[in-house]
C-alpha positions in Angstrom: 19.7 36.8 -164.1 18.6 40.4 -163.7 17.4 41.9 -166.9 20.1 44.3 -168.8 19.1 47.7 -169.5 21.1 49.8 -172.0 21.1 53.3 -172.4 22.4 54.3 -175.9 22.6 57.6 -178.0 19.8 56.9 -180.9 20.8 60.4 -182.6 24.1 58.6 -183.3 23.5 56.9 -186.8 26.2 54.4 -186.3 25.2 53.6 -182.5 21.5 53.5 -183.7 22.1 51.0 -186.1 24.3 48.8 -184.1 21.6 48.8 -181.3 18.7 48.0 -183.6 20.8 45.0 -184.6 21.3 44.0 -181.2 17.6 44.5 -180.4 16.5 42.2 -183.2 18.7 39.5 -181.9 18.1 40.1 -178.1 14.0 39.7 -177.8 13.4 40.5 -174.2 16.6 39.7 -172.8 17.8 43.4 -172.8 16.0 46.6 -172.8 17.1 49.4 -174.8 16.6 53.0 -173.5 17.2 56.0 -175.8 19.1 58.8 -174.1 17.0 61.9 -173.3 17.4 64.3 -170.4 14.9 62.1 -168.0 16.5 58.9 -168.9 20.2 60.2 -168.4 19.0 61.7 -165.0 17.4 58.3 -164.1 20.8 56.8 -164.5 22.7 59.5 -162.5 24.1 61.1 -165.9 23.8 64.3 -167.8 22.7 63.8 -171.4 26.6 64.5 -172.4 28.1 62.1 -170.1 25.4 59.4 -171.3 26.3 60.2 -174.8 29.9 59.8 -174.4 30.3 56.0 -173.9 27.7 53.1 -173.8 26.2 52.5 -170.6 24.2 49.6 -169.3 22.7 48.4 -166.2 22.1 45.4 -164.5 20.5 44.9 -161.0 21.2 48.5 -160.5 25.0 48.3 -161.1 26.2 50.7 -163.9 28.4 49.0 -166.5 30.4 51.4 -168.9 32.2 51.1 -172.2 33.7 47.8 -173.5 32.1 46.1 -170.2 28.6 47.2 -171.6 29.4 45.7 -174.9 30.5 42.5 -173.3 27.3 42.5 -171.0 25.2 42.7 -174.1 27.2 40.1 -176.2 26.7 37.7 -173.4 22.9 37.7 -174.1 23.1 37.5 -177.9 23.3 34.5 -180.3 26.3 34.5 -182.2 28.0 37.2 -180.1 28.1 35.0 -177.2 31.2 33.7 -178.8 32.7 37.0 -178.9 32.1 38.1 -175.4 34.7 35.9 -173.5 37.1 36.7 -176.0 36.7 40.5 -175.7 36.4 40.0 -171.8 40.1 38.2 -171.7 42.1 40.5 -169.8 44.9 41.7 -172.4 42.3 41.8 -175.0 39.7 43.8 -172.7 42.5 46.3 -171.8 43.4 47.0 -175.5 39.8 47.2 -176.5 38.8 49.3 -173.5 41.9 51.8 -174.4 40.9 52.0 -178.2 37.3 52.4 -177.2 37.9 55.1 -174.4 40.3 57.0 -176.2 39.6 56.9 -179.9 36.3 55.5 -180.9 34.2 57.0 -178.1 35.4 60.4 -178.4 35.3 60.3 -182.2 31.5 59.5 -182.0 30.9 62.0 -179.4 32.6 64.6 -181.1 30.5 63.9 -184.4 27.1 63.8 -181.9 28.1 67.5 -180.8 28.6 68.5 -184.3 25.3 67.0 -185.4 23.7 68.8 -182.5 25.6 72.3 -183.3 24.1 71.9 -187.0 20.6 71.1 -185.8 20.4 74.5 -183.8 
């Protein structure tokens, strides 16, 4: 199985804590990459596009949103149980909708506010 790379927003305290937890569990199974202009460009994204949702990449294939979470969880102890449940079509459709329409926009808006305050 190709190594999974995860591009994440280290400036977001919620995202950072979650990824740090995953990192402790995953060992060498997953490579976690903080969003920078260069890292985002390497993925064919802008920094804003990268910060809008969780992105992962396996074998050159881009995985976004809930699919990225499932790809990570499949490689983690304990979370392996959750991955097939969330990947079940009706649950995945609902989870994706909630993530894309509510959670990700809220986290991205908070990210933009933090950046504005830092100026």
